[in-house]
N, C-alpha and C positions, 0 to 999 in steps of 0.2 A: 490672724488668717486660718480659716478652717478649710484643709483641704484633703480630698481623698486620696491625693498623689503622695507617692512615696520620694523622699528627697535623699541624695547620697552623693559622696563626692568622685568624681571620674576624672580618671588621668587621660589623656589623648595626646597624641602626638601633636607639635605643633602645627605641622602642616595639616593634618587632617583637620584640627579646629578652625583652621584658618578658611579651609574649604567648607567648612560646614557653615561657619559664618558668613560666607559670601552667599551660598546656596539660599541660607536662611533670609538675609535682606533681599535677594532676589524673589524671594516667593512670600515675602512680607509676613515671616513669622519669626518668632523668637529663635533663640539657638536651642533652647528646651524643646519646644515644638518640633523643630526641624529634626531634632534626634529622633523623638517620638515617632514622627511622620516616616521617618526612614526605616526605622526598626518595625513599625508596623508593615508597611512594604515590603521588607524582608520575609516575615512570617507569611503573609499573603503569598509570595512568591514560591515559598517552600510548599504551599498547599497546591498552588496551580503546577509545580514541579512534578507531584506525584500524579497527577492528572495527565500530565504531558508524557510522562513515561508509560503511563498506562495507555494512552492513545497511539504512542510509538509502537508498542507491544502489538497492539492490534492492526496496525497498518503493516508491521512485519509480518504477522499471521496472514494477513490479506496478501499481501504479495506473493507470498508462498503457495496461498490457493490459486492464485493467477497462474503462476508457473506452472503450477498441476495441470489446472484448465487447459493451460497452453498447449502443453505435452500431450494431452489427451485429445485436444480437436486434431492435432497435428497427425496422431495415430489413426483417428477416424478418417481423416482424410486420405492417407495414405491407404487406408483399407478400402474407403471407398473407390480411389483410382484402380486398385488390385481388382475389385470386385467389377468395376466398369470394363477393365480390359478382358476379365474372363467371359462376362456378357457378351463382348465383342466376338470373342474367338468362338463362343458358343453359338453366335447368331449367323458367323460365316460357316461353321459346319453344318448349321440346321439348313443353310441355303443350299451346301454340296450335296446333302441329303436329299433334299427336295428334288434338286436337278437331275440326280440318280434315280429317284423313284419315276419321275415323270419323263424321263427318256426310256423309251422302249427299248429294250434288248432286241438285236437281230437275232433272229433263230437262224441255227446252223442248218443247212439243208441236209435232207435226210438220205442217206447213202443208197 
């Protein structure tokens, strides 16, 4: 039989071999096919792990950016409240000045 696959002897703990046998039977695969299948999955998972770690890094950066923006918005809102209070105060002073200018002063009688 000509096959490109490499054959070798492998030692496994009896419990692990029993688990592999059970899973292979449940999946309708040979023991060898089950081992190859699981090894290929482990390599694929390693590739996805790198992508997941990169995604986690990006998510962490995004969370930090959101925190900075939230702080800036809070500071802006506080500044807007101070500005609004200042405008109200200036409006009240303008009203007082307009009333003072509009009210004629009584002149003192000449002696």
